[in-house]
C-alpha positions as CSV (number, residue, x, y, z in Angstrom):
1,M,-7.7,-30.9,-9.7
2,K,-9.1,-29.9,-13.1
3,D,-12.8,-29.6,-13.6
4,I,-14.6,-32.3,-15.7
5,A,-16.2,-31.2,-19.0
6,V,-19.3,-33.2,-20.1
7,G,-20.5,-31.9,-23.4
8,N,-21.0,-28.2,-22.9
9,V,-21.3,-28.5,-19.1
10,V,-18.3,-28.2,-16.8
11,L,-18.6,-30.1,-13.5
12,P,-16.3,-29.5,-10.5
13,N,-13.9,-32.4,-9.8
14,K,-15.4,-33.3,-6.3
15,P,-18.2,-35.3,-4.8
16,L,-21.4,-33.8,-6.3
17,S,-24.7,-33.2,-4.5
18,N,-28.1,-34.2,-5.8
19,I,-28.8,-30.6,-6.6
20,E,-25.7,-30.3,-8.7
21,L,-26.5,-33.5,-10.5
22,M,-30.0,-32.4,-11.3
23,D,-28.8,-29.1,-12.6
24,A,-26.2,-30.8,-14.8
25,S,-28.9,-33.2,-16.2
26,R,-31.2,-30.3,-17.1
27,K,-28.4,-28.5,-18.9
28,L,-27.3,-31.7,-20.8
29,K,-31.0,-32.4,-21.7
30,I,-30.6,-36.2,-21.1
31,P,-33.4,-38.1,-22.8
32,N,-35.8,-40.0,-20.5
33,F,-33.9,-38.8,-17.4
34,C,-36.2,-39.5,-14.4
35,G,-34.2,-38.0,-11.5
36,V,-31.7,-38.3,-8.7
37,Y,-32.6,-40.7,-5.8
38,L,-31.3,-42.4,-2.7
39,R,-31.6,-46.2,-2.6
40,D,-34.7,-46.1,-0.4
41,T,-36.5,-43.3,-2.4
42,L,-36.7,-45.0,-5.8
43,P,-40.1,-44.7,-7.6
44,R,-42.4,-47.7,-7.2
45,K,-42.4,-48.7,-10.8
46,P,-39.9,-47.9,-13.7
47,K,-41.0,-46.5,-17.0
48,R,-40.4,-48.4,-20.2
49,N,-37.5,-46.1,-21.2
50,E,-35.7,-44.2,-18.5
51,C,-32.4,-43.4,-16.9
52,G,-31.4,-42.0,-13.5
53,I,-28.8,-41.6,-10.8
54,M,-28.9,-43.1,-7.4
55,N,-26.8,-42.8,-4.2
56,L,-26.0,-46.1,-2.5
57,D,-26.7,-44.6,0.9
58,S,-30.2,-44.4,2.4
59,S,-32.0,-41.2,3.2
60,N,-30.9,-41.2,6.8
61,G,-27.2,-41.5,6.0
62,M,-24.5,-39.0,4.9
63,G,-24.2,-40.4,1.3
64,T,-21.6,-42.7,-0.3
65,H,-21.0,-42.8,-4.0
66,W,-23.3,-42.3,-7.0
67,V,-24.3,-45.0,-9.5
68,A,-26.6,-44.9,-12.6
69,W,-29.0,-47.0,-14.6
70,H,-30.4,-47.0,-18.0
71,K,-33.5,-48.9,-19.1
72,K,-34.7,-49.3,-22.7
73,G,-37.5,-51.7,-22.9
74,Q,-36.4,-55.0,-21.6
75,H,-32.7,-54.0,-21.6
76,K,-31.4,-52.7,-18.3
77,Y,-27.9,-51.3,-17.6
78,Y,-26.4,-50.6,-14.3
79,F,-23.2,-48.5,-13.9
80,D,-20.9,-48.5,-10.9
81,S,-17.4,-47.0,-11.1
82,Y,-16.2,-49.4,-8.4
83,G,-17.6,-52.4,-10.2
84,L,-19.9,-53.4,-7.3
85,P,-23.1,-55.4,-7.9
86,P,-26.4,-53.5,-7.8
87,P,-28.1,-53.2,-4.4
88,T,-31.3,-55.1,-3.6
89,E,-33.5,-52.0,-4.1
90,M,-32.2,-51.6,-7.7
91,I,-32.7,-55.3,-8.6
92,E,-36.3,-55.1,-7.2
93,Y,-36.9,-51.8,-9.0
94,L,-35.6,-52.9,-12.5
95,G,-36.0,-56.7,-12.1
96,R,-33.3,-59.3,-12.3
97,G,-31.0,-59.4,-15.3
98,T,-28.0,-61.3,-16.4
99,P,-24.4,-60.3,-15.6
100,G,-22.7,-58.5,-18.4
101,D,-19.1,-58.9,-17.2
102,S,-18.8,-61.6,-14.5
103,G,-15.0,-61.3,-14.6
104,S,-14.9,-57.9,-13.0
105,S,-18.3,-56.7,-11.9
106,V,-22.0,-57.5,-12.0
107,S,-24.7,-55.4,-13.7
108,V,-28.4,-55.7,-14.0
109,D,-27.9,-56.2,-17.7
110,G,-25.3,-55.2,-20.3
111,V,-21.9,-53.8,-19.2
112,S,-20.6,-51.7,-16.3
113,L,-18.1,-48.8,-16.4
114,S,-15.3,-51.1,-15.1
115,Y,-16.0,-53.4,-18.0
116,I,-15.8,-50.5,-20.4
117,N,-12.5,-49.4,-18.9
118,N,-11.0,-52.9,-19.2
119,N,-12.2,-53.6,-22.7
120,F,-12.5,-50.3,-24.6
121,L,-10.0,-47.5,-25.4
122,R,-11.4,-44.3,-23.8
123,R,-11.5,-41.1,-25.7
124,D,-10.2,-39.1,-22.7
125,G,-6.9,-41.0,-22.6
126,T,-7.4,-42.4,-19.0
127,N,-6.6,-46.0,-20.1
128,T,-4.1,-47.5,-22.5
129,A,-4.4,-50.1,-25.3
130,T,-3.2,-53.6,-24.5
131,G,-2.9,-54.8,-28.1
132,S,-2.5,-53.7,-31.6
133,I,-5.1,-51.4,-33.2
134,D,-6.1,-52.3,-36.8
135,M,-7.4,-49.3,-38.6
136,T,-8.6,-51.5,-41.5
137,G,-7.5,-49.0,-44.1
138,N,-9.0,-46.0,-42.2
139,T,-7.0,-42.8,-41.4
140,L,-6.0,-41.3,-38.0
141,T,-6.6,-37.6,-38.4
142,N,-5.5,-34.5,-36.3
143,V,-2.4,-36.4,-34.9
144,S,0.0,-34.1,-33.1
145,N,3.7,-34.0,-34.3
146,P,5.8,-36.7,-32.7
147,V,8.0,-36.0,-29.7
148,N,9.2,-39.4,-28.5
149,N,10.8,-42.0,-30.6
150,Q,7.7,-44.3,-30.5
151,D,5.2,-41.5,-31.3
152,A,3.2,-41.8,-34.5
153,A,4.6,-39.5,-37.2
154,T,2.4,-37.2,-39.2
155,K,2.6,-36.7,-43.0
156,Y,3.9,-33.2,-42.4
157,Y,6.6,-34.4,-40.1
158,V,7.8,-37.0,-42.7
159,D,7.6,-34.6,-45.7
160,T,9.2,-31.5,-44.1
161,I,11.2,-32.5,-41.1
162,A,12.3,-36.1,-41.5
163,R,13.5,-35.7,-45.1
164,G,16.5,-37.5,-46.6
165,V,19.9,-37.9,-45.1
166,D,21.2,-35.0,-47.2
167,D,18.8,-32.7,-45.5
168,K,19.9,-33.6,-41.9
169,V,22.9,-32.6,-39.8
170,N,25.2,-35.5,-39.0
171,K,25.7,-36.1,-35.3
172,S,29.4,-36.9,-35.8
173,G,30.0,-33.5,-37.4
174,D,28.7,-31.6,-40.4
175,T,28.4,-28.1,-42.0
176,K,25.0,-26.3,-42.1
177,S,24.0,-24.4,-45.2
178,G,21.2,-22.4,-43.5
179,N,20.0,-21.1,-40.1
180,L,19.3,-23.3,-37.2
181,N,16.0,-22.4,-35.5
182,M,16.0,-23.9,-32.0
183,N,12.3,-22.8,-31.5
184,G,13.0,-21.9,-27.9
185,N,15.1,-25.0,-27.1
186,R,18.7,-25.1,-25.9
187,I,22.0,-26.4,-27.2
188,L,23.6,-28.4,-24.4
189,G,27.1,-29.8,-23.8
190,V,29.0,-27.0,-25.6
191,A,32.8,-27.0,-24.8
192,E,34.4,-23.9,-23.2
193,V,36.3,-21.6,-25.5
194,G,40.0,-21.2,-25.0
195,G,42.2,-18.1,-25.7
196,G,43.4,-19.4,-29.1
197,D,40.1,-20.9,-30.2
198,D,38.0,-19.7,-33.2
199,T,36.2,-16.5,-32.1
200,S,33.1,-17.6,-34.1
201,Q,32.7,-20.6,-31.8
202,A,29.7,-21.1,-29.6
203,I,30.3,-20.3,-25.9
204,P,28.6,-22.2,-23.1
205,F,26.3,-20.3,-20.8
206,S,28.4,-21.2,-17.8
207,Q,31.4,-19.5,-19.3
208,I,29.4,-16.4,-20.4
209,N,28.0,-16.3,-16.9
210,Q,31.4,-16.5,-15.3
211,M,32.7,-13.7,-17.6
212,L,29.6,-11.5,-16.8
213,N,30.1,-12.1,-13.0
214,T,33.7,-11.1,-13.3
215,A,32.8,-8.0,-15.3
216,T,29.9,-7.2,-13.0
217,G,32.2,-7.5,-9.9
218,V,34.7,-5.1,-11.4
219,A,31.8,-2.7,-12.3
220,I,30.3,-2.9,-8.8
221,R,33.6,-2.3,-7.1
222,E,34.3,0.7,-9.4
223,S,30.7,1.9,-8.9
224,N,31.0,1.6,-5.1
225,E,34.3,3.5,-5.1
226,Y,32.8,6.2,-7.2
227,T,29.7,6.4,-5.1
228,D,31.6,6.5,-1.8
229,D,34.0,9.2,-3.1
230,E,32.0,11.3,-5.5
231,A,28.2,10.9,-4.8
232,V,26.2,12.6,-2.0
233,K,24.2,10.1,0.1
234,K,20.5,10.8,0.5
235,T,20.7,9.9,4.2
236,G,23.2,12.7,4.9
237,D,26.7,13.7,3.8
238,T,29.2,16.5,3.7
239,M,29.9,18.3,0.5
240,T,33.5,19.1,-0.5
241,G,32.6,21.4,-3.4
242,D,29.9,23.7,-4.8
243,L,26.3,22.7,-5.4
244,M,24.9,24.5,-8.5
245,L,21.4,24.3,-10.0
246,T,20.8,24.4,-13.7
247,S,18.8,27.2,-15.3
248,G,15.0,27.1,-15.0
249,S,12.5,27.2,-12.2
250,R,14.0,25.3,-9.2
251,K,13.0,24.6,-5.6
252,I,15.1,23.7,-2.6
253,G,14.1,23.1,0.9
254,Q,11.4,21.2,2.8
255,E,7.5,21.5,2.7
256,D,6.3,18.5,4.7
257,L,7.4,19.2,8.3
258,I,5.1,17.6,10.9
259,N,4.3,19.0,14.3
260,G,7.4,19.9,16.3
261,Q,9.9,19.3,13.5
262,S,12.3,22.0,12.3
263,F,14.3,23.0,9.2
264,Q,17.5,25.0,9.1
265,I,20.2,26.2,6.7
266,S,23.6,26.8,8.3
267,M,25.9,29.5,6.9
268,G,29.5,29.2,8.1
269,N,29.0,28.3,11.7
270,I,26.3,27.3,14.2
271,F,25.6,30.9,15.0
272,N,24.7,31.9,11.4
273,R,21.6,30.1,10.1
274,I,18.0,30.4,8.9
275,F,15.7,28.4,11.2
276,C,12.0,27.4,11.2
277,E,10.1,25.2,13.6
278,H,6.7,24.0,12.5
279,F,3.6,23.3,14.6
280,P,0.7,22.6,12.2
281,D,-1.3,20.9,15.0
282,E,-1.1,24.0,17.2
283,P,-2.6,26.8,15.0
284,N,-2.4,29.4,17.8
285,K,1.4,28.9,18.2
286,E,3.5,31.3,16.2
287,T,6.3,29.8,14.1
288,P,8.2,32.6,12.5
289,V,11.2,32.1,10.3
290,T,14.2,33.1,12.5
291,V,17.5,34.4,11.0
292,W,20.5,34.1,13.3
293,G,23.7,36.0,12.8
294,S,26.7,36.3,15.1
295,D,27.6,39.8,13.8
296,G,24.2,41.0,12.7
297,F,22.9,41.3,9.1
298,K,23.8,43.7,6.3
299,V,21.9,44.5,3.1
300,Q,23.9,45.8,0.1
301,V,22.8,46.9,-3.4
302,G,25.5,46.9,-6.0
303,G,28.1,46.5,-3.4
304,I,26.9,49.6,-1.4
305,D,25.7,49.2,2.1
306,V,22.0,49.9,2.5
307,I,21.1,48.8,6.0
308,R,22.7,46.9,8.8
309,I,20.8,45.3,11.6
310,G,22.9,44.7,14.7
311,S,26.7,43.9,15.0
312,N,28.9,42.1,17.4
313,D,28.7,44.8,20.0
314,N,25.2,46.4,19.6
315,T,21.8,45.8,18.2
316,N,21.2,49.1,16.5
317,I,19.9,49.5,13.0
318,D,22.3,51.5,10.8
319,V,20.8,52.7,7.5
320,H,24.0,54.3,6.3
321,N,22.6,57.8,5.7
322,N,19.7,56.4,3.7
323,K,16.0,57.1,4.3
324,V,13.4,54.9,5.9
325,T,10.3,55.5,3.8
326,N,6.7,54.5,3.9
327,I,6.5,54.6,7.7
328,A,3.0,54.6,9.3
329,E,2.0,57.5,11.4
330,P,2.9,57.0,15.1
331,T,0.3,56.1,17.6
332,N,2.3,54.9,20.6
333,T,5.0,56.9,22.4
334,Q,7.8,54.6,21.2
335,D,6.7,54.6,17.5
336,A,9.1,56.3,15.0
337,P,7.6,59.6,13.9
338,T,7.3,60.7,10.3
339,K,8.3,64.1,8.9
340,A,4.6,65.0,8.5
341,Y,3.9,64.2,12.1
342,V,6.9,66.3,13.3
343,D,5.9,69.2,11.1
344,S,2.4,69.2,12.4
345,R,3.6,69.4,16.0
346,K,5.8,72.5,15.6
347,P,4.8,75.8,17.5
348,M,3.8,78.7,15.3
349,V,6.9,80.7,16.4
350,A,9.2,77.9,15.2
351,V,7.5,77.8,11.9
352,W,7.9,81.7,11.6
353,A,11.5,81.4,12.5
354,E,12.2,78.8,9.9
355,E,10.4,80.7,7.2
356,N,12.5,83.9,8.1
357,E,15.7,82.0,8.2
358,W,16.1,82.2,12.0
359,S,17.4,79.3,13.8
360,Y,15.4,78.0,16.7
361,Y,18.3,78.7,19.1
362,K,18.7,82.4,18.0
363,W,15.0,82.9,18.6
364,V,15.2,81.5,22.1
365,L,18.2,83.6,22.8
366,S,16.5,86.8,21.6
367,M,13.4,86.0,23.7
368,V,15.6,85.6,26.8
369,I,17.4,88.9,26.2
370,W,14.2,90.7,25.6
371,K,12.7,89.4,28.8
372,W,15.8,90.3,30.8
373,V,15.6,93.9,29.5
């Protein structure tokens, strides 16, 4: 339900409390307003000029509906939206008066709201006229443009829209000399266009919709066939061709594994792959990237073998007569020694033999012969 606007005050469209009525009266600045009462809490004596609001229930009840009164000197007016007579408390408070509309309701003096509804045309449009309205030469202003046949026409409508017969399109058929602005409205009842009809003819929406549905159906079928045969599904699929990336910085892989999940790239068969299992919730658990190969791994530079790790029959590392450089000095017995380490461990005799172009074995042989002699 819409709220009710009274002057510059908006009231909710619901039963109002005495506090809400008092607040509204203060905002409206009603002259001579004396207050909001229950029927058994009225003042002892009215003022010469006053108005107020009263609930027909007593102070020990839950409340019924609100009524109002207005007093100006000896003139007293009582308003009840149901057209009921004033209660005894109101008559005793204001004094007896004469009925203002005995045909529909009784008031202390003057007219009631029901009398107004039945005898006056309301500004809010909640009632209708029951007879002709004589303007006595006056003008109705700010009239909206007519919509229904019986609506009052404005001067603008008559001068610009309802001009002569020559300016209108004949219902039985005619030719327009300008554009037709439908102003958001529709043209209904258009006949369907046949194959041999004029191509400039208007086409009904139902026929256009049918044509679009047919075209859309063909497009969907073709799209589905293309998608099924040519496109790779996000949920998983098998490629039948190469996958190439355009130039520029690119990234491929996965970066959001959760605990216990793994990511792998297979290369040729199930035995050749790069594998990684992730355990972010277990920081002490190592998760190295593992490279699996059924026949080991080979590194080439320019097509030339540099190093091979393992094969199908052994797990040796073959460096193909190349050097292994930048090795740390050995500390454990199984560590690979460096040249510097070996040189530092040679006996003085072996160093002398190398410097004098003696082989180690010749030196040993000469020592044996000398000792034998």
